[in-house]
N, CA, C and O of each residue as an XYZ file, in Angstrom:
456
protein
N     -25.860     51.397     62.028
C     -27.084     51.586     61.278
C     -27.809     50.236     61.219
O     -27.196     49.197     60.971
N     -29.087     50.272     61.444
C     -29.883     49.050     61.362
C     -29.939     48.553     59.914
O     -30.017     49.347     58.976
N     -29.898     47.243     59.749
C     -29.920     46.665     58.411
C     -31.202     47.031     57.677
O     -31.176     47.228     56.462
N     -32.308     47.125     58.376
C     -33.562     47.490     57.718
C     -33.464     48.880     57.093
O     -34.045     49.119     56.034
N     -32.744     49.794     57.726
C     -32.538     51.124     57.146
C     -31.759     51.023     55.829
O     -32.070     51.717     54.861
N     -30.758     50.164     55.805
C     -29.959     49.967     54.597
C     -30.821     49.392     53.484
O     -30.729     49.822     52.335
N     -31.648     48.433     53.823
C     -32.563     47.838     52.843
C     -33.471     48.911     52.252
O     -33.715     48.940     51.046
N     -33.964     49.787     53.113
C     -34.842     50.866     52.648
C     -34.090     51.861     51.766
O     -34.596     52.269     50.721
N     -32.889     52.253     52.180
C     -32.101     53.220     51.418
C     -31.788     52.696     50.017
O     -31.877     53.435     49.036
N     -31.424     51.424     49.934
C     -31.037     50.831     48.654
C     -32.212     50.233     47.889
O     -32.048     49.753     46.768
N     -33.401     50.262     48.498
C     -34.566     49.602     47.916
C     -34.179     48.173     47.526
O     -34.428     47.721     46.408
N     -33.568     47.487     48.477
C     -33.001     46.166     48.238
C     -33.996     45.050     48.527
O     -34.912     45.186     49.339
N     -33.779     43.956     47.836
C     -34.551     42.732     48.036
C     -33.718     41.792     48.906
O     -32.522     41.629     48.667
N     -34.331     41.180     49.900
C     -33.643     40.211     50.749
C     -33.688     38.856     50.055
O     -34.765     38.321     49.788
N     -32.517     38.308     49.766
C     -32.423     37.016     49.087
C     -32.161     35.875     50.055
O     -32.517     34.728     49.786
N     -31.545     36.191     51.167
C     -31.152     35.180     52.149
C     -31.044     35.839     53.513
O     -30.652     37.001     53.623
N     -31.397     35.087     54.554
C     -31.216     35.583     55.910
C     -32.278     36.546     56.394
O     -31.999     37.389     57.246
N     -33.479     36.443     55.875
C     -34.554     37.362     56.261
C     -34.786     37.370     57.771
O     -35.119     38.410     58.339
N     -34.616     36.235     58.416
C     -34.835     36.159     59.866
C     -33.778     36.930     60.653
O     -33.989     37.249     61.823
N     -32.650     37.231     60.025
C     -31.556     37.932     60.706
C     -31.656     39.451     60.582
O     -30.976     40.175     61.310
N     -32.484     39.934     59.681
C     -32.528     41.363     59.351
C     -32.815     42.234     60.566
O     -32.130     43.235     60.775
N     -33.803     41.879     61.364
C     -34.211     42.743     62.476
C     -33.133     42.929     63.527
O     -33.069     43.984     64.157
N     -32.288     41.938     63.731
C     -31.300     42.035     64.795
C     -29.942     42.554     64.377
O     -29.052     42.680     65.218
N     -29.755     42.860     63.104
C     -28.419     43.232     62.638
C     -28.192     44.743     62.621
O     -29.027     45.524     62.165
N     -27.030     45.113     63.135
C     -26.525     46.480     63.044
C     -25.287     46.429     62.156
O     -24.464     45.524     62.292
N     -25.151     47.378     61.261
C     -24.001     47.456     60.377
C     -23.277     48.761     60.658
O     -23.888     49.829     60.684
N     -21.964     48.667     60.870
C     -21.183     49.843     61.246
C     -20.325     50.401     60.124
O     -19.881     51.546     60.198
N     -20.083     49.602     59.077
C     -19.210     50.041     58.001
C     -19.529     49.276     56.724
O     -20.165     48.223     56.754
N     -19.071     49.829     55.596
C     -19.301     49.179     54.309
C     -18.051     49.256     53.450
O     -17.216     50.147     53.607
N     -17.943     48.298     52.539
C     -16.821     48.219     51.611
C     -17.370     47.756     50.282
O     -18.124     46.784     50.230
N     -17.010     48.430     49.210
C     -17.482     48.043     47.888
C     -16.330     47.585     47.013
O     -15.354     48.315     46.840
N     -16.431     46.374     46.454
C     -15.378     45.879     45.581
C     -15.850     44.649     44.821
O     -16.653     43.858     45.315
N     -15.328     44.508     43.601
C     -15.526     43.280     42.841
C     -14.278     42.409     42.894
O     -14.240     41.337     42.290
N     -13.269     42.860     43.605
C     -12.031     42.089     43.750
C     -11.941     41.542     45.169
O     -11.700     42.292     46.114
N     -12.134     40.248     45.314
C     -12.109     39.650     46.642
C     -10.731     39.760     47.275
O     -10.621     39.750     48.501
N      -9.679     39.865     46.474
C      -8.343     40.071     47.040
C      -8.271     41.414     47.767
O      -7.594     41.522     48.790
N      -8.953     42.432     47.258
C      -9.000     43.723     47.955
C      -9.783     43.608     49.259
O      -9.413     44.218     50.262
N     -10.844     42.841     49.247
C     -11.620     42.640     50.477
C     -10.724     41.994     51.524
O     -10.705     42.422     52.678
N      -9.984     40.965     51.125
C      -9.092     40.285     52.061
C      -7.983     41.205     52.557
O      -7.564     41.103     53.709
N      -7.508     42.097     51.703
C      -6.388     42.964     52.056
C      -6.783     44.181     52.874
O      -6.006     44.631     53.716
N      -7.978     44.725     52.646
C      -8.300     46.032     53.220
C      -9.420     46.061     54.246
O      -9.525     47.032     54.995
N     -10.249     45.049     54.310
C     -11.361     45.084     55.257
C     -10.830     44.819     56.659
O     -10.231     43.778     56.926
N     -11.059     45.771     57.540
C     -10.633     45.634     58.932
C     -11.803     45.758     59.889
O     -11.695     45.378     61.055
N     -12.900     46.276     59.418
C     -14.076     46.477     60.257
C     -15.224     45.706     59.617
O     -15.728     46.081     58.558
N     -15.621     44.641     60.266
C     -16.660     43.799     59.703
C     -17.940     44.603     59.492
O     -18.285     45.469     60.295
N     -18.615     44.310     58.433
C     -19.844     45.038     58.161
C     -20.538     44.517     56.935
O     -21.014     43.382     56.907
N     -20.595     45.353     55.916
C     -21.377     45.078     54.715
C     -20.463     45.165     53.498
O     -19.624     46.061     53.402
N     -20.633     44.226     52.572
C     -19.861     44.218     51.339
C     -20.797     44.460     50.166
O     -21.793     43.752     50.013
N     -20.493     45.442     49.342
C     -21.226     45.674     48.096
C     -20.373     45.143     46.955
O     -19.184     45.450     46.868
N     -20.979     44.343     46.078
C     -20.231     43.742     44.982
C     -21.151     43.387     43.826
O     -22.364     43.255     43.989
N     -20.547     43.238     42.662
C     -21.269     42.779     41.487
C     -21.010     41.314     41.194
O     -21.561     40.759     40.244
N     -20.173     40.687     42.008
C     -19.875     39.264     41.828
C     -20.933     38.416     42.511
O     -21.386     38.752     43.606
N     -21.327     37.331     41.884
C     -22.387     36.491     42.449
C     -21.948     35.034     42.563
O     -22.767     34.127     42.411
N     -20.680     34.804     42.824
C     -20.189     33.431     42.911
C     -19.960     33.019     44.371
O     -19.983     33.867     45.263
N     -19.741     31.728     44.616
C     -19.556     31.258     45.999
C     -18.359     31.882     46.707
O     -18.354     31.977     47.934
N     -17.339     32.312     45.953
C     -16.164     32.901     46.586
C     -16.505     34.169     47.355
O     -15.830     34.503     48.329
N     -17.538     34.873     46.933
C     -17.959     36.080     47.654
C     -18.430     35.706     49.059
O     -18.075     36.366     50.036
N     -19.219     34.659     49.153
C     -19.707     34.213     50.464
C     -18.554     33.675     51.298
O     -18.485     33.939     52.498
N     -17.659     32.935     50.688
C     -16.498     32.390     51.415
C     -15.607     33.524     51.940
O     -15.117     33.464     53.068
N     -15.406     34.539     51.127
C     -14.608     35.687     51.554
C     -15.299     36.417     52.705
O     -14.660     36.783     53.691
N     -16.595     36.621     52.571
C     -17.356     37.285     53.645
C     -17.247     36.494     54.946
O     -17.083     37.072     56.020
N     -17.337     35.189     54.843
C     -17.219     34.347     56.034
C     -15.847     34.529     56.691
O     -15.758     34.668     57.911
N     -14.791     34.528     55.893
C     -13.431     34.683     56.424
C     -13.234     36.027     57.111
O     -12.493     36.124     58.089
N     -13.895     37.066     56.603
C     -13.705     38.415     57.118
C     -14.798     38.834     58.109
O     -14.875     40.001     58.492
N     -15.631     37.894     58.517
C     -16.735     38.169     59.448
C     -17.682     39.243     58.932
O     -18.200     40.050     59.704
N     -17.903     39.245     57.637
C     -18.864     40.162     57.015
C     -20.234     39.495     57.075
O     -20.392     38.356     56.635
N     -21.209     40.192     57.611
C     -22.513     39.572     57.841
C     -23.541     39.873     56.755
O     -24.601     39.248     56.716
N     -23.235     40.834     55.867
C     -24.201     41.230     54.840
C     -23.470     41.452     53.519
O     -22.448     42.136     53.468
N     -24.010     40.865     52.453
C     -23.507     41.096     51.104
C     -24.637     41.720     50.297
O     -25.757     41.209     50.278
N     -24.332     42.827     49.632
C     -25.302     43.478     48.752
C     -24.812     43.313     47.315
O     -23.730     43.781     46.962
N     -25.609     42.653     46.501
C     -25.309     42.521     45.085
C     -25.900     43.721     44.356
O     -27.100     43.983     44.446
N     -25.060     44.439     43.640
C     -25.489     45.646     42.938
C     -25.887     45.320     41.500
O     -25.709     44.196     41.032
N     -26.427     46.321     40.813
C     -26.834     46.218     39.409
C     -27.888     45.133     39.184
O     -27.966     44.555     38.099
N     -28.687     44.860     40.196
C     -29.769     43.899     40.067
C     -29.333     42.452     39.979
O     -30.135     41.580     39.644
N     -28.091     42.192     40.270
C     -27.582     40.821     40.168
C     -28.117     39.962     41.294
O     -28.330     40.425     42.415
N     -28.329     38.688     40.964
C     -28.799     37.711     41.945
C     -28.037     36.410     41.730
O     -27.907     35.937     40.601
N     -27.537     35.836     42.815
C     -26.786     34.586     42.691
C     -27.719     33.400     42.468
O     -28.931     33.495     42.659
N     -27.125     32.286     42.061
C     -27.941     31.078     41.901
C     -28.218     30.469     43.274
O     -27.692     30.919     44.292
N     -29.044     29.454     43.273
C     -29.534     28.870     44.517
C     -28.403     28.288     45.366
O     -28.507     28.298     46.593
N     -27.338     27.786     44.764
C     -26.236     27.212     45.558
C     -25.545     28.283     46.401
O     -25.132     28.008     47.527
N     -25.416     29.487     45.877
C     -24.798     30.590     46.629
C     -25.731     31.024     47.756
O     -25.277     31.302     48.866
N     -27.007     31.081     47.480
C     -27.990     31.441     48.512
C     -27.985     30.407     49.634
O     -28.023     30.769     50.810
N     -27.937     29.136     49.282
C     -27.897     28.073     50.298
C     -26.621     28.165     51.138
O     -26.664     27.957     52.350
N     -25.492     28.473     50.506
C     -24.236     28.627     51.233
C     -24.336     29.790     52.219
O     -23.912     29.669     53.368
N     -24.893     30.906     51.776
C     -25.065     32.060     52.665
C     -25.979     31.719     53.833
O     -25.710     32.109     54.969
N     -27.054     30.996     53.559
C     -27.950     30.570     54.643
C     -27.196     29.725     55.667
O     -27.364     29.907     56.873
N     -26.369     28.804     55.186
C     -25.607     27.926     56.076
C     -24.609     28.712     56.920
O     -24.281     28.300     58.032
N     -24.127     29.832     56.403
C     -23.126     30.637     57.106
C     -23.728     31.837     57.829
O     -22.995     32.665     58.370
N     -25.067     31.937     57.844
C     -25.766     33.062     58.494
C     -25.322     34.407     57.951
O     -25.075     35.349     58.704
N     -25.227     34.482     56.630
C     -24.879     35.729     55.953
C     -26.098     36.213     55.186
O     -26.694     35.458     54.417
N     -26.466     37.452     55.392
C     -27.618     38.035     54.713
C     -27.194     38.442     53.304
O     -26.160     39.084     53.119
N     -27.998     38.065     52.318
C     -27.775     38.474     50.933
C     -28.881     39.419     50.513
O     -30.064     39.143     50.712
N     -28.479     40.548     49.923
C     -29.421     41.530     49.405
C     -29.104     41.786     47.941
O     -27.981     41.559     47.491
N     -30.092     42.258     47.205
C     -29.884     42.668     45.819
C     -30.535     44.027     45.622
O     -31.673     44.249     46.036
N     -29.795     44.943     44.979
C     -30.331     46.258     44.658
C     -30.112     46.540     43.177
O     -29.133     46.079     42.589
N     -31.006     47.281     42.590
C     -30.857     47.673     41.186
C     -29.807     48.762     41.014
O     -29.348     49.007     39.898
N     -29.422     49.416     42.103
C     -28.450     50.501     42.014
C     -27.079     49.983     41.587
O     -26.719     48.837     41.855
N     -26.332     50.843     40.926
C     -24.944     50.536     40.584
C     -24.101     50.732     41.845
O     -24.571     51.320     42.819
N     -22.885     50.253     41.830
C     -22.067     50.273     43.047
C     -21.785     51.687     43.558
O     -21.965     51.960     44.744
N     -21.352     52.576     42.685
C     -20.973     53.910     43.126
C     -22.141     54.654     43.791
O     -21.969     55.170     44.895
N     -23.311     54.729     43.165
C     -24.430     55.415     43.836
C     -24.864     54.712     45.120
O     -25.229     55.373     46.091
N     -24.829     53.390     45.135
C     -25.224     52.665     46.344
C     -24.283     53.000     47.495
O     -24.735     53.260     48.610
N     -22.984     52.996     47.233
C     -22.009     53.361     48.262
C     -22.239     54.807     48.715
O     -22.194     55.103     49.910
N     -22.482     55.697     47.763
C     -22.722     57.099     48.087
C     -23.945     57.304     48.950
O     -23.911     58.090     49.897
N     -25.021     56.612     48.638
C     -26.251     56.734     49.440
C     -26.024     56.257     50.871
O     -26.504     56.880     51.818
N     -25.296     55.161     51.028
C     -25.030     54.651     52.372
C     -24.104     55.594     53.145
O     -24.293     55.812     54.342
N     -23.113     56.146     52.463
C     -22.205     57.093     53.099
C     -22.958     58.356     53.526
O     -22.770     58.869     54.629
N     -23.806     58.837     52.632
C     -24.603     60.040     52.922
C     -25.521     59.810     54.129
O     -25.790     60.732     54.899
N     -25.994     58.575     54.283
C     -26.893     58.251     55.404
C     -26.136     58.031     56.716
O     -26.748     57.826     57.764
N     -24.783     58.075     56.650
C     -24.013     57.984     57.890
C     -23.237     56.699     58.087
O     -22.574     56.539     59.112
N     -23.297     55.779     57.141
C     -22.537     54.543     57.272
C     -21.087     54.835     56.887
O     -20.816     55.365     55.809
N     -20.170     54.488     57.768
C     -18.774     54.815     57.501
C     -18.144     53.822     56.531
O     -18.626     52.705     56.347
N     -17.065     54.263     55.926
C     -16.303     53.397     55.027
C     -15.373     52.518     55.850
O     -14.940     52.906     56.935
N     -15.068     51.338     55.334
C     -14.119     50.454     56.001
C     -12.745     51.043     55.828
O     -11.765     50.473     56.307
């Protein structure tokens, strides 16, 4: 699924990596606020939905080759997290949706679960 489609589905705001949006395809998604679960269960790189807005989220995404992080519940990280994501070529999005409905909308649109 094209990243722009995901942005439209979630009515998301691009916080970082706007130049990367057009070229990105996302094949799977994983939703969690526990980075240990991301490390343990993510096997197919794709998109991470989370309510955490700290640098560890970006570091975890980098380790797992996750190219897109969606912050749910309208959360937005501070500028240091955005700068870190820019340095690592990770797209950051923010949506007002809660995690469960956001995951459901993406699943309904055809994005597979990790």
